[in-house]
N, C-alpha and C positions, 0 to 999 in steps of 0.2 A: 504494500500500500504506500502510495507516495503522498507528498505534501499537496500536490494538485488534486488528488482524489479526496483527501481529507477536506480541503477547502471547498470542493464541489459539494460534498455531503453537508458541510456546515451551511453553505448557502441554501441548499435545499431545505434544511431544517428551519433556517431563519424565515424562508418564504412560507413554510407550513405554519409557523407560529403566527405570522401575520394573518394568514387565511383563517385559522381557527379563532383568533381574536375577533375578527370581523364576524364570523359565524355566531360566536357567542353574543355579540352585541346586536346583530341585525336579524337574527332568525325570528320568525313569527311564532313558532311553536316551541314548547318546552322540550319536546322530544329532540328536535334539531339542536337546541342549545346544549342539552346533555350529551348528545353525540359529539358535538364540537369540544365539549369539556373532556370527554374520554379521549378524543383524538389528540388534544393538547397534552394530556398526561402521557400518552404514548410518545409524543414528540420530545417531551422532557426526558423520558427514558432513553430515547435515541441520542440525546446530548450526552448522557452519562456513558453510553457505549462508545460514542465517538471520542470522548475524553480518554477512555481506557486505551483505545486504539492509538490515539495521538501520543499517549505516554510511552507506549511501547516503541513507536516509530521515532519520535522526536523528544528525547528526554529534556533538552535544554533550549528549545527554540523559542524565540520571542514572537514569531508569527503565531505560534500555538496560543500563547497567552492573549494576544490581541483578538484572535478568532473566538476564543471562549469567553472573553470579556463581553464582546458584543452579543453573543448568544445568551449569556447569563443575564445581562442587563435587560434584554428584550423579554425573556421569560419572567423575570421579576416584575417588570412593568405590567405585563399581562396579569400576573397573579395579584397585583395590587388593585386592578380595575374592579369596578362594581359588578360588571357582567360576569367576571370570573367568580367573584365571591358568592353571587346569587346562584350560579350554576353549581358551585361546590356545595353550597348549603343543600340544594335539592338532591344532589347526588349522594350526600353523606347522611342526610337527616332520615330519621325513622318516622315516616308519615302514616304509619298504620293506624294511629289513634285518630287521624283526621278522616279517614275513609269510613271507618266504622265496621262492625262485624257483619258478615253475610249470614242471612238466615238459612237454616237447613231445609225448611219446608219449601218444596218446589212450587206450590201454588202462590206463595207470597212473592216469588221472584217474577211471576207473570204480571205484566202491566196491562191495564185495560187500554183499548184503542181510543 
């Protein structure tokens, strides 16, 4: 793996972070916002994998530090946004109390027309 390939992967991850941030802000449904949140979390995981690869390839390179500083700053800015915090709350909250218990009787589940 070369420095050029690492830089290409870092650019790809940075673009994904921007896209997922926009999806979390502008999606009209909660389902799409939660999907963007999950995709963002996977992109952060990709940053960690890329960091391990860079450590093996370039133990003392300044380009590596600059590359990861920009990725880390973008990820942190997204995590501080209101859209991310709301999506995180919905993804991690236990909302079973809000929905309520489902009845066992099948006739109660049928709704009149």
